[in-house]
N, C-alpha and C positions, 0 to 999 in steps of 0.2 A: 667411594667419596663422590666420583663424577655422577655416579646413578642418583644417589641421594640429591645433589645439585638439580639435576634435570627434574627430578619428581617435585622438588621444593619450587622451581620457576613455573612448571607445570600446573601445580595447586594455585601459585600466587594468579597466574593469568585466568583460571577459571573463577577465581574469587573476584578478580577484576570484571570478568563478563557478567558475573551474578550483579554486581554493584551497578554496571551499565543497565542492566536488563531490568533492575528494581528501578531505576530513575525513569527510565523510559516508560515503564508499567504505570508509574504515580502520573506521570505527564499525561498519558493517554486517558487514563481513568478520570483525571481531572477535566480534560477537554469534552471527552465525551457526555460526562455528568452535567457540564456546563452547558452543553448545547442542546439537551433534552431530545436527542433523536435516536434513542435506543442504542443499537451497536453501530450507527452509521452504515458506513458500506459493508462492513462484516456482518451486518443484519441479513444481508442476501443468503452467503452460504450458511449461517447460523439459523435461519428460518428453513433453507433446504433441508439441513440435517435433520431438524426436528419434525420436518414433514416425513423423511425417510423413517424416522423412528416411530411415527405413527401410523405407517404404511399409506402415507399419501405420495402423490407426484409433487415433485418440488418444482416442475416447470407448467403446471395447471393449478395455479394458486387463486381461489376465488376471492381471497382476502385481498388480493393488489386490485388498485383500480385508480385510474387517474386523478380521481376526486379526492384521494387520500394524499396527506402530506408524505414527504420523504422521511425515511426509505421504504413506504408500502406502496408507492406509484408505479413500480417496475417489477416485471417478473424475475426470476432467478436468471441472471446473465452469463453464469460461469460453466464451465465443462463439469460434468457430475462429480470427478475427482476432489473438486474443490469442497463438495459438500462433505466428501467422506473425510477429508483432513479437517473439516471444521467439526466432524461428529463428538470428537472427545469435550470441545468446548460447549457444545449445546446442552450439555447436563449442567453448566452453569449460568445458563442463560434465562432460568427462573421457570415458572409454570410452563409446561409444554405446550398448553392450549392456548395461553396468553402469548406464548412465542411465536407460534403459527399464525395466528391472526392477528397479532399486533395489538397496540392499546386502541382505546375507544377511537374512532376517527375524529378529529377537529380541525379545523383550517390552519393555514399558513401563518395567520396573524395571531391565532391562539397560541402557536409553537414561539413565535417571537416575544410574546408576553411572557411565557413560562423561561424564556432564556432571560429577560430583563429581571424576571423575580429570581432567578438562580444566582445572579449577581448582586442582589441587596443584601444589606447586612443581615446577619443572623437574626437580630431583634425583630427586624420586619418580615423575614421571609416566610415564616409559619403563617402569619395572618395573610400574607398576599396571596400565599400559596392555597390556603382554604377559600379565599374571595374568589381567586381563578378557577378552583374546582366547581364551586356552587354556580359561577357564571355559564360554565360550559356542561352543567349537569354531568361531571365525570367522579369516579371515585379513584382514590389514592392507591398506588400498588401496594400489595399487603407487604408490610414493613418487616414482619415476622419471617418472611423468606429473604435470607441474604443475598440469593442468586439473582442476578439482574444481567441483561443483554450488555449493559455498560462493562461490568465486570469480566464477561466471557470475551468482550473483544479488546479489553486492557490486558488480560492475560495472554490473549494472542499476540498481541504487539509486545508483549514482556517476553515470552518464549523465542519470537522471530528477533528481536534484539538481542537475546542472549545467544541463540545460533549464530547469528552475524559476527557479534562480539567475539565469541570464541573462535570461530572460524578466521578471524583476522589474527586473533592473538597466538594461535596455534600454527599458522601458516609457516612454513619452511623460510620463507624470505619476509618475515615479519619487520617492520618498522613502526616505531612508535606513532608517526604522524599519520599512518595509515586510517588510525582511530578518528581523525578529522572528519571522515565520512558521514559521522553521527551529526556533525555541524551543519549537514545541508538543509536549506528550506524544504526541500522535496521530502527528507526524512520526518521533519516537524509536522508537515502536512499529513504524512502517511500515519503517524501516530494520532492524529486528531480524528482522522476518518476511517481507522481500522483496515488499512491495505496491506497487500502481498508483497509489495516491491522489496522491503528489507528481508523477507525471508528468501527470495528469491536471489537478490544480489549477493547473499551468502554463498549460493553457489559457485560464484567467481574466485571466491578462495578456498572452497572445499568442494571439488567438482562433482563428486556424488549427490550433493543436494540439488543439483539441476535436473534429478528425475522426477523433481516436483514440477518440471515445466509443463506438464499436462493440465494443472490447476489452473494456470493463467499462460497459456503460449504466447500473445501478443508481447509480454515483457520476456519471459525466459528464452524465446527464440534468439534475439540479439546477444543475451548473454551466453548461450551455447555457443553461438558462432564465435563469440569473442574467446570462451575458453578453450576452443578447437585450435587456437593459434599456439597453445602450449602443449607440451606433451604429457599424456597420462599414462598410468600403469593399467594393465589388463584388469587387476582388481577394481580399480577405480570405476572403468567402464562396466563391469559386470554389476556393480552396485546400482550406478545410475539406471542401467537398463532395467535391473530388477526392480528398483522402486517405482518406476514410471510402468513396466507392465503390470506389477500388483495392483497400483491405482487403477490402471484402465481395467483390467480382468474383473475387479471387484466391483467397478462401477458397471459394468455389462452383466454382471451377476445379480445385481441389484436392480438396475433397469436396463435391460436389453435395448430399449430404442431411445436410450438417452443422447446419443448424436443427433438423430432426427428431431426429437425433443428440444434440444438445446438450440439448434439452426432455427428452429421455428420460433424459439423464444426472442432470439436475438434479431430475426428479421422483424417481428412484431413490434418491438419497441418504436414508439413514437418518438421517445427522446432519444437523440444521437449525438451525444456531447464529446463524438471522438473526432479526431483530425489527424493527418499525417504532417508533422512539422514541416518536413522537406519538400512538402508540397504546397505549403501556404507562405503567402507573403515573398520575402526574400530566401524561403526554404529550398529553392532548386540551386540558387547560386551557392548555398552553403554544402548541398549534396555534391555539387561539382569540386568545390573545393577540398571535400573531404575524398572524394575520388582520387584526387590528384596527389593526394598523401594516404593511400591505403596500405602502403608499407609500414606506416607508423602505428606503433602499439597503440590499440585502443580505436583506430579508424574504422574498423570493420562494426566494432560496438555501434559507435556514432551512427553511422551510415544506415544499419538495419534498425537501429531504434528510431532514426528519423524519418524512414520510411514508412514503417509500419503503423496503423492506428493505434492512438493511444488516447485516455482520457484527458479532457483539458483542465485538469485541476491538478497539477504540478507532479503528484506522486510517483507516475511512471517515469518521470525524468530522474529518479533517484540513482539508476543506473550509469548516468554522467559521471558520477563520484569516482568511477573507477578509471578515468582518463588521466587525471594529474600522476604524475611521477615523483613529485618532492612536497614537501609541507608549503613552500612558498607557491606551487601551482596549486594546491590545495585552496589556500588563502585567496588566491587570485580568483579562483574560479567561483567559491562559495561568496566572496564579497560582492561579486558583480551579481549572481544570482539572488542574493539577499536584498541588494539594491533595486532591482527590477521588482522583487516580489513585494517589498515594503513600500515601494513608490506606488504600485498599480493601485493597492488598497489605501494608500494615504489619499490618493486621488478620488477614489470612490466612496472613501469614508470608512472607517474601522468599524462604526457601530452596525453596518449592514455586513459584516464580516464573521462568520460565525465557525470558519472552515467546513463548510458544506459545499458540495457539489452543484447544490441547487441555488444559484446565484442570480441577483438580478441579471436582465439580458445584456445591459450595456457592459457590465462586468465580465460576463461570459464571453463577450465579442473581443473584448481587450486581454483576455487570459492568453489565447494563443500567441497574440502579439508578444507578450511579455515572455512566453517561454521560448518562442524563436529567439527572439532578439538579445535576451538576458542569460538564457540557459544553454541554447544549442550555439550561438555564433561564439560566445566565449570559449565552449569545448572545441569547435574547429580551429580558433586561434591557437589554442594550445597545442593542437595536432601540428600546427604548422611550425610552432616554437621548438617541439620537438624534434620536427623533421631536421630542422636547421642545426640542432646541437647534438643529432646523430643519436637519438633515442628511438632506437629500432627495435624491429623482433628478433627474439633469438640471442 
């Protein structure tokens, strides 16, 4: 009888994870389709995977140019294992040739016009779209092919959300309030741009998943250091090392020179929207305050995350959602984050905000200030509150 109850509870939680994943998939697909930027950030691994399938070098992409709009202005910026993980999704990205070279080049102003057209009512949208295509001498995507980059990216976010939700729901110390992590503004941004942080954060609840750290090490390394504060079985370590080793070995088999190619690709990027929060503004003060509470659970995560370079567009801060230790702490942290997030874009005007890392210069300058003051500072305050109330390791 007891085993039947356990099986029922496990099935219920799996179904709950599927419901969460479906909602996240729909939100991601809607935002990506609305913005008219292909698969957004997921375009990079998706395009790299398609190039690998065609026998091309993902790091030497002739279709990339500074004169093209996002996301075709920057070469592949990730380690090759990221392209291997995106490989299955590349089959859903549409025609391989189009996926590799991208849509016909058009200006940023043309893209913004397309975004406005997508927001028009259905009665006007078709006529406006035809006028837009004629204006820029473009042809519409083949509607008979249901595969699109937006679908591939949304499915990736749905799968990532399912893995995160299931990892939380099936964790030994599961508490219902831990699902509040999906209310983070960083998670909302990750859904809209097709980013990796939800998949990697799942490793904090299911340790072997951190074997995927080789795909995006700047986010995964703080999560790995955070997870090392807990005891893990020999089997979990074996799976983690096996997953990471398999990805790296496969990457070397596919392209033996990929580490050098990756280094040259990153070094050659002219757009560098990365910064270290604890080295920016009041960041050093926050780093010192975090060091003074290093024995508190979550301090290692906050310190490592704040010192390593991250993108200045919120999604890399999603791991800060691991700091709260109760529902009230979650609500306090995320309320502060949403306050800063919404205030920032209210000041700059929501019309210019399309969940894109390519934002106006003034907004890009203010985002790091918002991240440090409204994302990291509240997390450090939580660490001190937890220390005072004896929320320590072990």
